[in-house]
C-alpha positions in Angstrom: 31.9 7.1 -16.9 29.4 6.2 -20.1 30.0 2.4 -19.2 28.8 2.9 -15.9 25.9 4.8 -16.2 24.8 2.2 -18.7 25.7 -0.7 -16.7 23.8 1.0 -13.3 20.6 1.6 -15.8 20.6 -2.3 -17.0 20.5 -3.0 -13.2 17.7 -0.8 -12.2 15.8 -2.0 -15.1 16.5 -5.7 -14.0 15.0 -4.4 -10.4 12.3 -2.8 -11.7 11.3 -5.7 -14.3 11.7 -8.5 -11.2 9.5 -6.2 -9.0 6.9 -5.7 -11.7 6.8 -9.3 -12.0 5.8 -9.9 -8.0 3.4 -7.0 -8.7 1.8 -8.8 -11.6 1.7 -11.8 -9.6 -0.1 -10.4 -7.2 -2.7 -8.6 -9.7 -3.0 -11.9 -11.1 -3.9 -13.5 -8.2 -6.8 -10.9 -7.4 -8.8 -12.0 -10.8 -9.3 -15.4 -9.6 -12.6 -16.6 -9.3 -12.6 -19.9 -6.6 -14.6 -22.8 -8.1 -15.6 -24.1 -4.6 -19.6 -23.2 -4.2 -19.7 -21.5 -7.6 -23.5 -20.6 -8.3 -22.7 -18.4 -11.6 -24.9 -19.1 -14.5 -21.4 -20.2 -16.5 -18.8 -22.8 -17.0 -16.9 -22.9 -13.9 -14.0 -20.1 -13.7 -10.6 -21.5 -14.5 -8.6 -22.3 -10.9 -5.3 -20.3 -9.7 -2.7 -23.4 -11.0 -4.7 -23.2 -14.6 -2.1 -22.6 -17.3 -4.4 -20.0 -18.7 -3.5 -17.6 -15.7 0.2 -18.2 -16.3 -0.3 -16.3 -20.2 -2.2 -13.9 -18.6 0.1 -13.5 -15.8 3.2 -13.0 -18.8 0.8 -10.8 -20.6 0.2 -8.5 -17.9 4.0 -8.3 -17.0 5.2 -7.5 -20.1 2.3 -4.8 -20.3 3.6 -3.1 -17.2 7.2 -3.3 -18.6 6.1 -1.5 -21.4 4.4 1.2 -19.5 6.7 1.7 -16.3 10.6 0.4 -17.7 10.5 0.6 -21.5 8.3 4.0 -21.9 8.7 5.2 -18.4 4.9 6.0 -18.5 3.2 7.0 -15.1 -0.2 7.2 -13.9 -1.9 9.9 -13.2 -5.2 11.3 -11.4 -7.6 9.6 -14.2 -6.1 6.3 -14.5 -5.4 6.0 -10.6 -9.3 6.9 -9.9 -10.1 5.0 -12.8 -8.0 2.0 -11.8 -9.5 1.1 -8.5 -13.1 2.0 -9.6 -12.4 -0.6 -12.0 -10.3 -2.7 -9.2 -13.9 -2.2 -6.9 -16.8 -2.7 -9.5 -14.9 -5.8 -11.3 -14.3 -7.8 -7.9 -17.8 -7.2 -6.6 -19.3 -7.7 -10.1 -18.2 -11.2 -10.8 -17.7 -12.3 -6.8 -21.9 -11.6 -6.9 -22.4 -13.2 -10.2 -20.3 -16.4 -8.8 -21.8 -16.5 -5.3 -25.2 -14.4 -5.5 -23.5 -12.9 -2.7 -20.9 -10.9 -0.3 -21.4 -12.5 2.6 -18.6 -14.3 2.3 -16.5 -10.6 2.7 -15.4 -10.7 6.2 -16.0 -14.7 7.0 -14.9 -17.0 4.6 -13.0 -14.5 3.2 -11.4 -11.8 5.3 -11.6 -8.7 4.3 -8.1 -7.9 4.2 -8.0 -10.7 1.7 -11.1 -9.1 -0.4 -9.3 -5.4 -0.4 -6.5 -7.0 -2.1 -8.1 -8.4 -4.9 -10.1 -5.1 -5.2 -6.5 -3.2 -5.4 -4.8 -6.0 -7.5 -7.1 -5.9 -10.1 -7.6 -1.6 -9.9 -3.5 -1.6 -10.3 -3.7 -3.7 -13.4 -6.2 -1.8 -15.0 -4.7 1.2 -14.0 -1.5 0.1 -16.1 -4.0 -0.7 -19.0 -5.5 2.7 -18.9 -1.9 4.2 -18.6 -0.9 2.5 -21.3 -3.9 3.0 -24.2 -4.4 6.8 -22.7 -0.8 7.6 -23.3 -0.9 5.8 -26.5 -4.0 7.8 -27.9 -2.1 11.1 -26.3 0.8 10.9 -28.2 1.7 12.3 -31.3 -0.5 10.9 -34.4 0.4 9.6 -37.4 0.6 11.7 -40.4 -2.2 11.8 -43.0 -2.2 8.8 -45.2 -4.7 6.7 -46.9 -4.8 3.2 -47.5 -2.0 2.5 -50.1 -4.6 -0.9 -52.3 -1.3 -1.1 -54.0 -2.9 -3.8 -56.6 -6.2 -2.0 -57.0 -5.0 1.2 -58.1 -9.0 2.3 -59.1 -10.4 1.0 -55.7 -7.4 3.2 -54.4 -8.8 6.2 -56.4 -12.5 5.4 -55.9 -11.7 5.2 -52.2 -9.9 8.6 -51.6 -12.6 10.2 -53.3 -15.8 8.6 -52.5 -14.6 7.5 -49.0 -17.8 7.1 -47.5 -20.0 5.3 -51.0 -17.2 2.7 -51.7 -16.9 1.7 -47.7 -20.7 1.6 -47.6 -21.1 -0.8 -50.7 -18.0 -3.0 -49.2 -19.6 -3.1 -45.8 -22.8 -4.0 -47.3 -21.2 -6.7 -49.8 -19.4 -8.5 -46.4 -23.0 -8.7 -44.6 -24.7 -9.9 -47.8 -23.6 -13.6 -47.2 -26.0 -13.2 -43.7 -28.7 -11.4 -45.6 -28.8 -14.4 -47.7 -28.6 -17.3 -45.4 -31.0 -15.9 -43.1 -33.8 -14.4 -45.9 -35.8 -13.0 -45.3 -34.2 -11.7 -41.7 -34.8 -13.5 -38.2 -37.6 -11.4 -36.9 -37.5 -11.0 -32.8 -40.7 -11.2 -31.0 -41.0 -7.4 -30.7 -41.7 -7.0 -34.0 -45.0 -9.6 -33.8 -46.0 -7.4 -31.5 -45.5 -4.2 -33.3 -47.4 -6.1 -36.7 -50.6 -6.8 -34.8 -50.8 -3.5 -33.2 -50.1 -1.7 -36.8 -52.6 -3.8 -38.2 -55.1 -3.1 -35.5 -55.7 -6.6 -34.0 -54.8 -5.2 -30.9 -54.2 -1.6 -29.5 -51.6 -0.1 -30.1 -49.4 0.7 -27.2 -46.2 3.1 -26.3 -44.7 -0.5 -25.2 -42.7 -1.0 -28.3 -41.5 2.7 -30.0 -44.8 3.7 -32.1 -42.7 5.4 -34.5 -40.7 1.8 -35.5 -44.0 0.1 -35.2 -45.2 2.0 -38.1 -42.2 2.2 -40.1 -42.1 -2.1 -39.6 -46.0 -2.3 -40.1 -45.5 0.1 -43.3 -42.9 -2.4 -44.7 -45.4 -5.5 -43.5 -48.5 -3.5 -45.1 -45.9 -3.2 -48.8 -45.0 -6.6 -48.5 -48.5 -7.8 -48.2 -49.4 -6.1 -51.7 -46.4 -7.7 -53.0 -47.7 -10.8 -52.0 -45.9 -12.1 -48.8 -45.3 -10.9 -45.5 -41.8 -12.6 -46.4 -41.1 -9.7 -48.7 -42.2 -6.9 -46.5 -39.1 -8.3 -44.0 -37.1 -8.2 -46.6 -37.7 -4.8 -47.2 -37.2 -3.4 -43.9 -33.7 -5.8 -43.6 -32.6 -3.6 -46.6 -33.6 -0.6 -44.9 -32.0 -1.1 -42.0 -28.5 -2.9 -43.5 -28.6 0.2 -46.2 -28.5 2.7 -43.2 -26.2 0.8 -41.1 -23.7 0.6 -44.3 -24.0 4.0 -44.8 -23.4 5.1 -40.9 -20.0 2.8 -40.8 -19.1 4.2 -44.6 -19.3 7.4 -43.0 -17.3 6.8 -40.1 -14.2 5.5 -42.2 -14.6 8.9 -43.8 -14.6 10.4 -40.6 -11.2 8.6 -39.8 -9.8 10.3 -43.0 -10.6 13.8 -41.9 -9.1 12.8 -38.4 -6.0 12.2 -40.1 -5.3 8.9 -37.8 -3.2 7.1 -40.4 -3.7 3.8 -42.7 -3.3 1.4 -40.0 -6.3 2.7 -38.1 -8.5 3.0 -41.2 -7.6 -0.8 -42.3 -8.0 -2.0 -38.5 -11.6 -0.1 -38.5 -12.7 -1.4 -41.9 -11.8 -4.7 -41.4 -13.6 -4.8 -38.0 -16.7 -3.4 -39.5 -16.8 -5.9 -42.8 -15.6 -9.1 -40.6 -16.9 -8.9 -37.3 -19.7 -11.4 -37.2 -21.5 -8.2 -35.4 -22.6 -6.0 -38.1 -23.7 -8.9 -40.2 -25.6 -10.7 -37.8 -27.7 -7.6 -37.1 -28.0 -6.8 -40.5 -30.0 -9.8 -40.6 -31.9 -9.5 -36.9 -35.1 -7.4 -37.7 -35.3 -5.3 -34.5 -35.0 -2.1 -34.0 -31.7 -1.8 -32.7 -29.9 -1.9 -35.9 -31.9 1.2 -37.9 -31.3 2.9 -33.9 -27.3 2.2 -33.9 -27.5 3.8 -37.6 -29.1 6.9 -36.8 -26.8 7.4 -33.5 -23.9 6.9 -35.6 -24.6 9.5 -38.1 -25.8 11.7 -35.6 -22.6 11.8 -33.9 -20.4 11.7 -37.0 -22.4 15.0 -38.2 -21.7 16.4 -34.6 -18.0 15.5 -35.1 -17.8 16.9 -38.7 -19.6 20.5 -37.9 -17.5 20.6 -34.8 -14.4 20.3 -36.8 -15.4 22.6 -39.2 -13.5 25.9 -40.2 -15.8 28.7 -39.4 -15.3 29.9 -43.0 -16.8 27.2 -44.4 -20.5 27.7 -44.5 -23.4 25.6 -43.5 -25.9 23.9 -46.1 -29.2 24.0 -45.9 -29.5 20.1 -46.6 -27.1 18.9 -44.4 -29.0 21.0 -41.6 -32.1 19.4 -42.4 -30.0 15.9 -43.0 -28.6 16.6 -39.3 -32.4 17.2 -38.0 -33.8 14.3 -39.6 -31.2 11.4 -38.4 -31.2 13.4 -34.7 -35.0 12.8 -34.4 -35.3 9.1 -35.8 -32.4 8.7 -33.4 -35.1 10.0 -30.6 -37.9 8.0 -32.0 -36.6 4.6 -33.3 -36.2 3.5 -29.4 -38.2 4.5 -26.8 -34.8 5.6 -24.4 -33.6 7.3 -27.7 -35.2 10.4 -26.4 -33.3 10.7 -23.4 -30.0 10.2 -25.2 -30.4 12.5 -28.1 -32.0 15.6 -26.3 -29.4 15.6 -23.6 -26.8 14.9 -25.8 -27.4 17.7 -28.6 -28.2 20.2 -25.6 -24.4 19.2 -24.3 -22.6 19.5 -27.6 -24.2 22.4 -28.6 -22.9 24.4 -26.0 -20.0 22.8 -24.9 -18.8 22.5 -29.1 -20.2 25.5 -31.5 -20.5 29.5 -30.5 -21.6 32.5 -31.8 -23.7 32.5 -35.0 -22.5 28.7 -35.9 -24.5 27.9 -32.6 -27.4 30.0 -33.4 -27.7 27.6 -36.9 -27.0 24.6 -35.6 -29.4 25.0 -32.8 -32.0 25.0 -35.4 -32.1 21.4 -36.6 -31.3 20.1 -33.0 -33.7 21.8 -31.3 -36.5 21.7 -33.9 -35.9 17.9 -33.3 -35.9 17.5 -30.0 -39.2 19.6 -30.1 -40.8 17.4 -32.7 -39.6 14.5 -30.9 -41.1 15.6 -27.5 -44.7 17.1 -29.2 -45.0 13.1 -30.9 -44.2 11.3 -27.6 -46.2 13.6 -24.6 -48.7 15.2 -27.1 -49.4 13.6 -30.5 -49.0 9.9 -29.0 -52.1 10.2 -26.5 -53.8 12.5 -28.6 -54.3 9.7 -30.7 -55.3 7.3 -28.4 -52.5 5.1 -28.0 -52.4 3.2 -24.9 -49.7 4.7 -22.3 -48.4 0.9 -21.0 -45.0 2.1 -19.8 -45.2 3.2 -16.3 -43.9 -0.1 -15.3 -41.2 0.3 -17.7 -39.3 3.1 -15.6 -39.3 0.9 -12.6 -37.1 -2.4 -13.6 -34.4 -1.6 -11.3 -36.4 -0.9 -8.4 -38.8 -3.6 -9.1 -35.3 -6.2 -9.1 -34.3 -4.6 -5.9 -37.9 -5.4 -4.3 -38.2 -9.1 -5.5 -34.5 -9.3 -4.3 -35.5 -8.2 -0.6 -38.3 -10.6 -0.5 -36.3 -13.5 -1.6 -33.5 -12.5 0.8 -35.5 -10.7 4.0 -39.3 -12.3 3.5 -39.7 -12.4 7.8 -38.1 -9.1 8.0 -40.6 -7.2 5.4 -43.7 -5.7 7.4 -47.1 -6.6 6.1 -47.7 -3.1 5.5 -45.2 -3.2 3.0 -46.2 -6.4 1.6 -49.4 -5.1 1.0 -48.3 -1.9 -0.5 -46.1 -4.0 -3.2 -49.2 -6.3 -3.6 -50.7 -3.9 -5.4 -48.3 -3.7 -7.9 -45.9 -7.0 -8.3 -47.7 -10.0 -6.9 -45.9 -10.2 -3.6 -46.2 -14.1 -3.6 -44.7 -14.5 -6.4 -41.9 -12.1 -7.1 -38.9 -13.7 -4.6 -39.0 -17.1 -6.8 -39.6 -15.5 -9.9 -36.2 -13.6 -8.8 -33.6 -13.9 -11.3 -30.2 -11.5 -10.7 -29.6 -10.9 -14.4 -32.8 -9.8 -16.3 -35.9 -8.4 -14.8 -38.7 -10.0 -16.9 -39.7 -12.2 -14.7 -40.4 -10.0 -11.5 -42.4 -7.6 -14.2 -44.4 -9.9 -15.8 -45.8 -10.0 -12.1 -47.3 -6.5 -12.4 -50.9 -6.3 -11.5 -51.9 -3.3 -13.2 -51.8 -3.8 -16.6 -55.6 -3.3 -17.3 -55.7 -0.4 -14.7 -56.4 3.0 -15.9 -53.8 5.8 -15.9 -54.6 7.3 -12.6 -55.1 4.1 -10.8 -51.7 3.0 -12.0 -49.7 6.4 -11.1 -51.4 6.1 -7.6 -50.2 2.8 -6.9 -46.8 3.1 -8.3 -46.3 6.5 -6.1 -47.2 4.6 -2.7 -44.9 1.7 -4.4 -41.9 4.1 -4.8 -42.5 5.6 -1.6 -42.1 1.9 0.2 -39.3 1.4 -1.8 -37.3 4.6 -0.3 -38.7 3.2 3.4 -37.1 -0.2 2.7 -34.1 1.2 1.2 -33.0 2.8 4.5 -33.0 -0.7 6.0 -31.9 -3.2 3.3 -29.0 -0.8 1.3 -26.6 -3.7 0.7 -29.4 -5.8 -0.4 -30.4 -3.3 -3.4 -27.1 -2.4 -4.4 -26.6 -6.4 -4.7 -29.6 -6.5 -7.0 -28.6 -3.3 -9.0 -24.7 -4.9 -10.0 -26.3 -8.1 -10.2 -28.6 -7.0 -12.9 -26.1 -4.9 -15.2 -22.6 -5.8 -14.1 -22.1 -7.5 -17.4 -21.3 -4.3 -19.0 -18.8 -3.2 -16.9 -17.1 -6.0 -15.1 -15.4 -9.0 -16.7 -18.1 -11.4 -16.0 -18.1 -15.0 -17.5 -20.3 -15.5 -20.5 -23.7 -16.3 -19.4 -25.2 -19.9 -20.4 -27.4 -22.1 -18.6 -31.4 -21.8 -18.2 -32.2 -18.2 -17.7 -36.0 -16.8 -18.8 -35.8 -16.7 -22.7 -32.1 -17.3 -22.8 -31.8 -13.5 -22.6 -29.4 -12.3 -20.4 -25.6 -12.4 -22.1 -27.4 -12.6 -25.3 -25.5 -12.0 -28.2 -27.0 -12.8 -31.3 -31.0 -14.0 -31.9 -31.2 -17.3 -34.6 -34.8 -18.0 -33.7 -37.6 -16.8 -36.3 -40.6 -15.7 -34.2 -43.9 -15.9 -36.9 -47.0 -16.0 -35.7 -50.0 -18.3 -37.5 -53.3 -16.4 -37.2 -55.1 -14.4 -39.7 -53.3 -10.9 -40.3 -50.4 -11.7 -38.1 -46.9 -11.4 -38.9 -45.8 -14.9 -40.6 -42.4 -15.1 -42.1 -40.7 -18.6 -43.1 -37.1 -19.3 -43.8 -36.2 -21.5 -46.8 -35.4 -25.0 -45.3 -32.7 -24.4 -49.1 -30.7 -22.2 -46.9 -30.4 -24.3 -43.3 -26.9 -25.1 -44.5 -25.5 -21.4 -45.0 -27.3 -20.5 -41.9 -26.1 -23.7 -40.1 -22.4 -22.4 -40.8 -23.0 -18.7 -39.9 -24.6 -19.8 -36.9 -21.6 -22.1 -35.9 -19.4 -18.7 -36.7 -21.2 -16.9 -33.9 -20.4 -19.9 -31.6 -16.9 -20.6 -32.6 -15.9 -17.2 -32.7 -16.4 -16.9 -29.2 -13.8 -19.4 -28.2 -11.0 -17.9 -30.5 -8.4 -16.2 -28.4 -8.1 -11.9 -28.9 -10.9 -12.7 -31.1 -13.7 -13.3 -28.4 -13.0 -9.9 -27.1 -14.8 -8.2 -29.9 -17.9 -9.7 -27.9 -17.2 -8.7 -24.3 -18.9 -5.7 -24.1 -16.8 -4.3 -20.8 -13.8 -4.1 -23.4 -15.8 -1.6 -25.0 -16.6 0.7 -21.8 -13.1 0.9 -20.6 -11.7 1.7 -24.1 -13.8 4.7 -24.1 -12.8 5.6 -20.6 -9.1 5.2 -21.8 -10.1 7.7 -24.5 -11.6 10.2 -22.0 -9.1 10.0 -20.1 -6.4 11.0 -22.8 -8.7 13.6 -24.1 -8.5 15.1 -20.4 -4.9 15.0 -20.2 -4.5 16.6 -23.7 -7.1 19.6 -22.0 -9.9 18.7 -24.9 -12.2 19.6 -22.6 -14.8 20.7 -24.9 -14.4 18.0 -27.3 -15.5 15.3 -24.4 -19.0 16.7 -25.0 -18.7 14.3 -28.1 -18.7 10.9 -25.7 -22.3 12.0 -24.4 -24.3 10.2 -26.8 -22.1 6.7 -25.7 -22.1 7.6 -21.9 -26.0 8.2 -22.0 -26.1 5.0 -23.9 -24.0 2.9 -21.2 -26.5 4.7 -18.7 -29.6 3.3 -20.7 -28.0 0.1 -20.7 -27.5 0.2 -17.1 -30.9 0.8 -16.2 -32.1 -1.6 -19.0 -34.2 -4.9 -17.5 -31.4 -7.6 -18.6 -27.7 -7.5 -18.6 -25.1 -8.3 -20.7 -27.1 -7.5 -23.4 -25.3 -6.7 -26.9 -28.1 -5.4 -29.2 -28.8 -2.7 -26.1 -25.0 -1.9 -26.2 -24.6 -2.0 -30.3 -24.8 1.7 -30.5 -21.6 2.0 -28.0 -19.8 -0.4 -29.9 -20.3 0.9 -33.1 -19.2 4.8 -31.3 -16.4 3.2 -29.9 -13.6 3.2 -32.9 -14.6 6.8 -33.9 -13.9 8.2 -30.5 -10.5 6.1 -29.8 -9.9 8.1 -33.0 -11.1 11.2 -32.4 -8.9 11.2 -29.3 -6.0 10.0 -31.2 -6.6 12.8 -34.1 -4.5 15.9 -33.8 -6.3 19.1 -32.1 -6.0 22.5 -34.4 -7.6 25.7 -33.3 -9.4 28.4 -35.1 -11.5 31.0 -34.0 -12.3 29.0 -31.1 -13.0 26.1 -33.0 -11.6 22.4 -33.7 -10.8 23.0 -37.9 -10.7 19.7 -39.8 -13.3 19.7 -42.7 -14.5 16.4 -43.4 -13.6 15.9 -47.2 -16.0 16.1 -49.8 
């Protein structure tokens, strides 16, 4: 009887494998983008018969066999809902990228075929989410550290001073990038900040005033030492040390979460060797420092939320907590809209009683200070508020696409109102689906006073709303075209775009300005060879199988969704609040002016390993709080 039962099981498994292979063929077909009439800003995608699809099909089949045959996993409501959501958004995003339209649906592509593609892609992602959420929900590995068999002293130091040792090793790993690109590759925004700091032009809110003061102070100090290179180097070291400290604390957090040596090693290698971190240490901008502060804010919140109630809160750590929260609010203009809501949600979901009141002091103080600085101090100091248009990027893109696609239908009255804000004769031709800057550059009110701008924008919003009722699908296409790279697996953007920013991963062009008092940095000719090597490394990395996925932003988006589903399966509802900073950072990317832009997405990439480890970590409850103290 036992042999009969085993034979029956083997037969059933074989039938399942054959059925899953047929399902996999169907799902793989759903991802194929026809190269016919392809106009996307990328290389022409592989056709159905390309051998790459055979490898994809086999990999997806093995994933399905692993999930549904070997492990007997079953998708639940979270995996099904988000799988179908992926299928729909990925199909719409990739199709729009490929053809700049959905008009082919229902004409050259029957509607049932489009629905089938959405379903096929959805089933594939549902399987992936099922596997990852179940693996994260399974019992965590027993507490263990990296063995480092041949480095006993380093092992001892690692165990005693985890954050310090990892921070130093990260900094050393990134040091070759900093040397090769000395004194750092300056992006254009920082040149504007220098002009404003030294009063060569009026200081304005378009760029963070807080960051302007930090970078301007570094340049001022550098000029005292003899050159702009020295000041730029000071800033590069500042942001690199901050990032190394934040990511070093991440490894310390992994140890506290007890996720095992494999996790610790993998995350350490990711932070140390993936080109992302070395390149953003040498790139002079605001995103590296912002990412460091966001990470420290998140890590401190995780630590406090998992600390036993009997362990006291020290004054120094509360001051530090408030400082990183305040800095994250102010380094980037949109930081305020990420940190303040995150702080409020996490405060009320993760803490209770006296602990909540004590932690509220630094968080609410930071939020109040950031609000007062932004909305009271900056106007009082006479800083020009020129950021009105910045909150209308999505609306501007929708208006421009409507004028491009429906110029004959838009009324003269609507055009007259639009023309008060944007140059109605230019925006249709200026429109690029993946970046809003060309349309934003036609803004007509740069030199107008605030009252005039607000009145014109208010009238414009009324017309925008009126046109929404007439062109909802055009508005939706404009919205998805400008942000699909953050959640849909669209091809890498290449070809001529505005300033080559859409899809940008790294900046290698060093901006400098020749006029007196402006920023003027030079990279030594003697370092041209190592610079070329690292530029080649960044380019070649994108072509490496598997490793190239580290550059693909939707990978991080869907890993975090899998981690959130896993947390929900474990009924760790309160701890889901720790995902709020990543969620709001994602929201900022969605409404940002540039599609598939890594520097906007950098905080999410940094957070992903820690949040995955959090989902994997064991939950322990003590008096209503999660109780795993961060080791000293």
